[in-house]
N, C-alpha and C positions, 0 to 999 in steps of 0.2 A: 652931354647933354646938348652941346651947340652942334654936335653932328647928326643928332637923332632929328633936331629941329630941321636942321639943311636938310636932311633926307624926306621928312614928310614935306616941308615946302616944295621941293624940288618934283617930287612926285606930283604933287598936286597943279603946281605950274603947269606941268608938261601936258597933264589931261586936259586943262583948260584949253591950252593954245591949240593942241590937237583937235578939240573939240568945236574951235571957231573956224574950222577952214572945211574945204569940201572934199578932203583926202578919203579915198576909199575905205581906210582902216584908222580908227581910233581906240587908244588903250584909257581906261579907268582904273585908278588903283586907289580906291577910298581911304584906306587905311595902311599904309606900307609898314607895318609893324603889328607883330603877333608873337604870341606865347609857342613855345615848343609843343607842336601837335594841336594847336588851334587850327581853326577854319581862317583863312586868310581870302577874301574876296576880291576878286579884280573882274573886268568886264571888256569884252573888245565889241567895238561896233562896225559893222560892216555898211557902208554908205555906196547906192547907186542911183543913177539918175531914171532907173524903169525898175519894174516890180521885179523880185528874186525868182529864179528858177533853179530846182534842185536842193541839195543839200550840201552846205559849205563843210570843207577838210579845213582842220588846224593841225598841224604838225608840231604837237606839244613837246616841249623839251624834257628831255631825262636827266634829271639832278640826284646825286647821292645823298642817301636818307630823306628825301623828298617826294612826297605824290602830287600831283598835278591832276586835275580831272575838271571835265565839263558837267554842269550841273543842270537840267532840265532842259526844256525848249526854248528857243529864242524869242523875244518880242521883236514883233513888226510894228514900225508906226511910220509915219512921214514927217518931214521937217524943212524947214525953209533955212537956208544956210546960204550966205552972201546972194540973198535974193532969188535963190534957185530952189526948186522943189527937189527933196532926195527921199528916197526909199531909205530907211535905217533898220537894220537888223541886229538886236542886242543880245549878246552871249555871254552867259555868267560863267565862270569858272572858279575852281577853289584850290588851294594850295594849303598843304600838309607837311610840314618838315620837321624833322628832329637834331637839325643840323642848328648848331647855335652861331649867331652872330649875323655877319652882313650877308645877304645871299643876292649872288648875282644872277638874275634871270636874262638868260641869253633871248636874243629877238627869234622869232619862229616865224613861219611859212603859213599863209593861209589860202584857200582857193575857193573861189565862189563863181557863181554865173548870175546873170540877169537879163531882162530882156531891154530892148529899146524901147522906154515907155512902157505899154501894155501888152501889143501883140506884135512888135518889132521882133529882128531876128535876137536869137540869144548871143550875148558877150560874155568870154571867160574873162576874170580877173585873177590875175597871181599876184599878192602882196605879201608884205611882211609887217609883222608885229614887233615894234622896238623893244629892245631888252630895257630892263629897270632893275632896281635894287630893292630889297626888303631885309626888315630886321627881325630875328627871331631870338627872341629872350628866353632864358631858362629860368623857371621859378627858383626864388631862395630857399635852399634847406633841399634841393633835390639833387639826387646822385646823379652827375654828369653823364653815367655810362648807362643809366635806367631808362628805358622806354616809358614814354611819358605822353597821354593825350592830354588835352585841355577841354573841359566839359563842365556845365552847370550840375549834371546829374549822370551816373553811369550806374546800370541796372545790369547786375552780374548773376546769374541762376546755374544751378548745376544738377545732373540727374547722374545716376549709375544704371547700368544694366549689365548682369544682374547688381543687386545690392550686395558691397562688399559683406564677407562672412567668412568662414571656416572655409579653407580651400585646400586643395592639392597643387603639387607641382604639374606645370602645364595648363591650370586654368588662366582664364583671362576675364578682366572687367573692362568695360568700356565707361569711359567718363564723358560725358556730353556738357559742354559749356558755352552759355549763351552770353552775350555782351548787347547791350541797348543804349544807345545816347543821342540827342537831340545835336543836329550841326555836325556829327561825324560819320563819315563814309563808313561801310564794313571793313574796307581794305585798309582803313587807317587804324583800326583797333590793334591793341597789344596781342600777339600770338602768344598763346600758352608756353609755360616752360615743360621741355622734356627731360628735365634731370629726374634720377629717381635713385633710391640706394641700391646696394648690391643686391642680386637676386631678382631682380625686376628688369623687365626690358620695355622701353617706352616706346609706342611709334603713334606719330601724328598723321593723322588723315586730313586732305586737303579742307580747307574751311570754305565754308558756304556763308555768302553775304545775300542780303536782301533790303537793300535800302528804299526808302520810300518818300516822295516828295509831293506833299499836297498842299496847294495854296501858300507856297513859298516855304513851308515848314518842312525842313529835312530830318529824316529821322534814319538813321543807320543801324543795322544790324548784323552780326558776325555769329555762326556759332562753328566750335570746333570740337573735334571727337579725339580723345586720347585712350590710347588700347595699351594696357597693362598687363605684361604676360609674366607670369610667377615662374621662376627658373630654378629655384633653390628652396629647399625647407627650412621651417622655423618661423619667426615672427617678424615680417617685414611691415614697414609705413609706406602706404602711397601717400606720396607728398602732397603738402599744403600747398595751395597757389595764390599769392598774393599780387591784386591789382591793384596800381595806385595812379592818380590822376589829380590835375590840377584845377581846382574851382576859381575862377576869375572873379566870379561875384563876391565870393566870401576873402578871396586872397589866401586859402588854404590848402595844404596837400591833404587830399584825402586818400584812403584804401580801404579795401575790403579781402579778406582773407579766405580763402575756401577750406575748410579745414583738413587735416590729414586723418587718414584712417589706417587703424592697426589691424593686420590680418594674419590670422595664424594659419601657416602654410605646413600640411603633412607630406610626407614623400608620397611619391605615386607609385602604386604598387596593382600589379594584373589582378592578385588574389585579396581577397577581404581580409581585413585583419592580419595580415603578414603571414597566413598559413600556407604552407606548400600546397600545390595542387594534386588531387588525388589522382589524377589521370596520368597513368605511365607514360613516360616520354618515349617508348618506340612507338606506342598505339600513335601519339600525335604525329610522330614523323611519318607513320604509314598514310594518315590520313590527309597531309600536308603532300605528300609525294604523289597519292592518287589523285589529289585536286588540281595538282600541277600536270600531270599527263594528260587527264581530260580535258583540261584548258588548252594545252598544246594540239590534240586531237581535231579540236574543234576549229582552232584557227587555220590549221591545214586544210581541213576540209572544205571550209567556208573562205579561204584566203582570198578568193577575185570579188565574193561579195561583201565581204570586210573591208577591202581595199576601195571599193566604189563608195563604199558608205564613209571611209574616213575621209576620201576626196570631197565629198558633199558637205561632211562636217567644217571641213578645213576651209571650204569656201563660205560658208556660214558665219564661221567665225573670223575669219580674214576676208572681208570683202575687197574686191580688185582696187576699188575708190580709196579705201582706207589704207591699203598697202602701198598706194602710191603717195598720199600723204605721208605717211612715214618715211619713205625713201626718200623725200623733198626734204622735210626736216633735218633727215641725216644727213643729205647734201649740202645743204646750209650749215650745219655744225661743221663738217669737214672741210669747208670752203672750194668744196669740188663743183666747178661752174657745169663741166660737162654731164655730170650726172644729175644736177639741178634741172637742166633743160629736159632728159630725157623724163624726169620724174613730173615735171609741168605739164609735159606734153600728153603723159600718161593719164596724169588725172582729169587733164582738161576733157578728155575724151567722153569721160561718166559724167560732165555737166550738160544742163540744159542747152539747146542750142542757141538760146538767145542770152546765155551768161554772159556779162561782161564785167571784168575784176574792176574794184571800186580805185580810185584814182591814184592812192597810196601803194598799193599792191601792183597796178597796172604799171608805177613808175619803175618799180623795183624790179617787174619781169622786164621791162625794157632794158635796164641796166645792165641785167644777166644777158640778154640777147648781143648787147653790145660788147659784152667781154667774149662771148662764145663766137659771134658773127662779123661783130664791128672791129673797129680799130683799137679798142682798150684791150690791154693786156690779161689774158687768161689768168694767169697765175695773181692778178692782185684783186681777182674779186672775192668779196667779203659777204659771207650768206646772212649774218647775224640779224639785218634789218628786213631782208625778204621773208626769214623765219618770223619775225615779230608780226610783220603786216600779215602773213598768212595765215598765222595763229589767230588773229583779231578777226580775219574773215572768218575763218571756221566757228569760231566762238558766236559771231553775229549771227551766222546762218543756222547754228543750233539753238540761239536764243527765239528767233522770228520763225523757224522751221520753213517757210516757203520763201523764195527769194523776193526781194523788193524790186518792184518794177517801177522804171522811169524816176529812180531816187539816186541815180549817178550823175554825177558831174560831166558834162562832155569832156573829151580829152584835150588838153592842153598841149600846143606846140606837136601839131601831126608829125610822124615820121614814118617812112617808108617800112622801117623796119617793125611797126606794129601789126603789120599782117602776119607776120610770122606768130606774132604771142597769140592771137584770136584763130 
């Protein structure tokens, strides 16, 4: 109990002291204590003597069994600090963790730009948000190994395509599961179980999330699709799925079970009723041989036209830009700096002339060039972080569809090597 009180007082005092000074970055943690899977809010204030320019970038930490994400758009206001007027940009974040105990949040970097006054030159600021600690509690009576979220209500629905019924070996049934809850992002919901009895194979598609933020009310949604493939005859049970969550208002564990469905699976047969085909086998062999001979003759006769058609189809299915993307991600996975440089330069040719990478991607490309052309050892380069930032860039482009203009931060700490990147 003393430890918890000390933790809360320490965080509140730290937030108060940082808020009373004119430093460019301040952290506020209103309640440094949460249940497993509960939204824990914290705020980062950026301060500048002039108006903000561009979009701030936060290098959020990656923690085991923990999700840290930014919520909504910042609030901008002015504030008097020590007799001086400051522009303040307040950013909201949320932390969701499945790890019980005291969680140590490390310091993380932040970059932003502001003007001197309203019309002065742009100034780049590179600062650091100090680390802090939070306490994550597991509700009494819950299974320590069980995935759990904390919310006042969880709405779960399912649909089948087609509706399960008598089937044959080789048939498939798709099960779509939708989850919706306030104050929980789609990424933090429990994924569905992929366990199944013998005679059934299960495939899980990528989940789809659709979070909504309206006037401070956060509503998270997630949809998953399970595909069941029937592989053996007999009676099988498409399994039940149970979702458990902790209700902090009633202090109770609640659950909902999507019921199991029994399916009678008949053997797969080419002929109906198990009767043998009346078509003679030698006639079927003749038909197959004739069809194969005609097909080969057509291919030989039209080989040049078919080859040209195949090349065009290949280009449509494998655009050069997508090939370069895959090559870059493959080189990052293999920690092959030289191949990554070739892939980056190839991908860069297919971008708009005005394209400029975001600061985080720009920094990773600079590091790559320092390993390949600079003084850093070539063999010590690791491509994991470049792969993550590159995937984030591709995802942001796919969401916006058109590149954002004038939204990138001016480059910090210019370096001659940057000319090689662009």
